[in-house]
C-alpha positions as CSV (number, residue, x, y, z in Angstrom):
1,X,110.0,130.5,95.6
2,X,110.2,128.1,98.5
3,X,107.5,126.7,100.3
4,X,108.7,128.9,103.3
5,X,108.2,132.3,101.1
6,X,104.9,130.5,99.8
7,X,103.0,129.1,102.4
8,X,100.3,128.3,100.3
9,X,102.3,125.0,98.2
10,X,100.5,122.4,97.6
11,X,100.7,119.1,95.6
12,X,97.5,117.3,93.6
13,X,97.9,113.4,93.3
14,X,95.7,110.7,92.0
15,X,95.1,109.0,89.1
16,X,94.6,109.4,85.6
17,X,91.4,111.9,84.6
18,X,90.7,112.8,88.7
19,X,90.8,116.5,87.8
20,X,94.1,116.7,88.7
21,X,95.2,119.6,85.8
22,X,91.3,121.6,86.2
23,X,90.8,121.3,89.8
24,X,95.0,122.6,89.9
25,X,94.3,125.5,87.9
26,X,91.3,126.6,89.8
27,X,93.0,126.0,93.2
28,X,96.1,128.4,92.2
29,X,93.9,131.3,91.0
30,X,91.9,131.0,94.1
31,X,95.2,131.0,96.2
32,X,96.4,133.3,93.9
33,X,99.7,131.2,93.4
34,X,101.8,129.8,89.8
35,X,100.0,126.7,88.3
36,X,102.6,124.0,87.5
37,X,101.8,120.8,85.5
38,X,104.6,118.7,86.0
39,X,103.6,116.3,82.9
40,X,103.7,119.6,80.9
41,X,107.0,120.6,81.9
42,X,108.2,117.0,81.1
43,X,106.8,117.1,77.9
44,X,108.1,120.6,76.9
45,X,111.5,119.6,77.7
46,X,111.5,116.3,76.4
47,X,108.9,115.6,74.3
48,X,105.4,113.9,74.2
49,X,105.0,111.7,76.9
50,X,103.9,108.6,74.6
51,X,106.5,109.0,72.9
52,X,109.4,109.1,75.6
53,X,107.9,105.9,76.9
54,X,107.9,104.1,73.3
55,X,111.3,105.5,73.0
56,X,113.0,105.3,76.6
57,X,110.7,103.4,78.5
58,X,108.8,104.3,81.5
59,X,111.6,104.3,84.1
60,X,113.3,107.2,82.1
61,X,110.6,108.6,81.9
62,X,109.9,108.6,86.1
63,X,113.6,109.7,86.5
64,X,112.9,113.4,84.3
65,X,109.2,113.3,86.1
66,X,110.9,113.1,89.4
67,X,113.3,116.1,88.3
68,X,110.5,118.1,87.1
69,X,108.9,117.6,90.7
70,X,111.4,118.8,92.6
71,X,112.1,121.6,90.3
72,X,108.7,122.7,90.9
73,X,108.4,122.0,94.4
74,X,111.5,124.4,94.6
75,X,109.1,127.2,92.7
76,X,106.2,127.2,95.0
77,X,102.5,126.9,94.0
78,X,99.8,124.3,93.1
79,X,101.8,121.3,91.6
80,X,100.1,118.8,89.8
81,X,101.6,115.5,89.6
82,X,100.8,113.3,86.6
83,X,99.1,110.0,87.9
84,X,101.9,107.7,88.1
85,X,104.3,109.9,89.9
86,X,104.0,108.5,93.0
87,X,105.4,105.3,91.9
88,X,108.5,106.5,92.0
89,X,110.3,106.2,95.4
90,X,112.1,109.2,95.3
91,X,109.6,111.5,94.3
92,X,107.5,110.4,96.8
93,X,109.9,111.3,99.4
94,X,109.7,114.8,98.0
95,X,106.4,115.2,98.9
96,X,107.2,114.3,102.4
97,X,107.5,118.0,103.0
98,X,104.3,119.4,101.6
99,X,100.8,119.4,101.7
100,X,99.3,116.5,99.6
101,X,95.7,116.4,98.0
102,X,94.6,112.8,97.1
103,X,92.0,113.4,94.1
104,X,90.1,110.6,93.9
105,X,87.5,109.6,91.7
106,X,84.9,106.8,90.9
107,X,84.8,104.2,88.1
108,X,81.6,105.6,86.7
109,X,83.0,109.2,86.2
110,X,86.4,108.3,85.2
111,X,84.5,106.2,82.4
112,X,83.0,109.3,80.6
113,X,86.5,111.3,81.5
114,X,88.8,108.7,79.6
115,X,87.2,108.5,76.3
116,X,89.4,110.8,74.7
117,X,92.7,108.8,74.4
118,X,96.0,110.1,74.7
119,X,96.9,108.3,77.6
120,X,99.9,105.4,76.9
121,X,99.1,103.4,79.7
122,X,95.2,103.2,78.9
123,X,96.3,101.9,75.3
124,X,94.6,98.6,76.2
125,X,91.3,96.8,74.9
126,X,89.4,97.8,77.5
127,X,90.7,101.0,79.0
128,X,88.3,101.3,81.7
129,X,89.4,97.7,82.9
130,X,93.4,99.1,82.7
131,X,92.2,102.2,84.7
132,X,91.0,100.2,87.3
133,X,93.9,97.9,87.7
134,X,96.4,100.8,87.6
135,X,94.4,102.9,90.1
136,X,94.6,99.4,92.0
137,X,98.0,99.0,91.8
138,X,99.0,102.5,93.0
139,X,96.1,103.5,95.7
140,X,98.8,102.8,98.5
141,X,101.3,105.3,97.1
142,X,98.5,107.7,97.1
143,X,97.6,107.1,100.5
144,X,101.2,106.9,101.8
145,X,101.7,110.6,100.3
146,X,98.3,112.0,100.9
147,X,97.5,114.5,103.6
148,X,94.0,114.7,102.9
149,X,91.9,113.1,100.1
150,X,88.7,114.6,98.3
151,X,86.4,112.9,95.6
152,X,86.0,114.7,92.3
153,X,83.2,112.4,90.7
154,X,80.5,114.3,90.8
155,X,80.5,117.7,92.4
156,X,81.5,120.6,90.0
157,X,85.2,121.4,89.8
158,X,84.9,124.6,90.6
159,X,83.3,123.6,94.1
160,X,86.1,121.2,95.0
161,X,88.7,123.4,94.0
162,X,87.2,126.3,96.3
163,X,87.1,123.6,99.4
164,X,90.8,122.5,98.4
165,X,91.7,126.3,98.7
166,X,90.0,126.6,101.8
167,X,91.6,123.9,103.4
168,X,95.0,124.8,102.6
169,X,94.5,128.2,104.2
170,X,93.3,126.2,107.6
171,X,96.5,124.7,107.1
172,X,98.3,127.7,108.0
């Protein structure tokens, strides 16, 4: 499925724990299109992401991720990218032809969300400080690729998803 055949394709980017997966699933349901999580695709094809990082490094992971993003964009639907996907210039280039929603989140809200672990880049003494550092490093890239920004800090995910679906339909 191409973006021409499916005019409601959109991409979700943002930092870890911004709600890309939970919002993305809801937006896809609202728009009646598939939901694709590129992190899940990479993990399904190549094993757990923390193990890819440990065995092969971030550069190798970003290459696998870029391939997953390209495949997902060619299929169409709501495509949720991992938090660091925008660090790759090739991935950013792929996004230029698509509407991109930047989901942002406050530090207070993210502190509640990252307590579960399972995020290799947050394996640090102070995960919130590490999250803030990573977010600051990536912010310009998120802004570079974003068509529109939605904050997920304190509103119900369903309401955010409704707003994004409405915005996407209005884009034509």
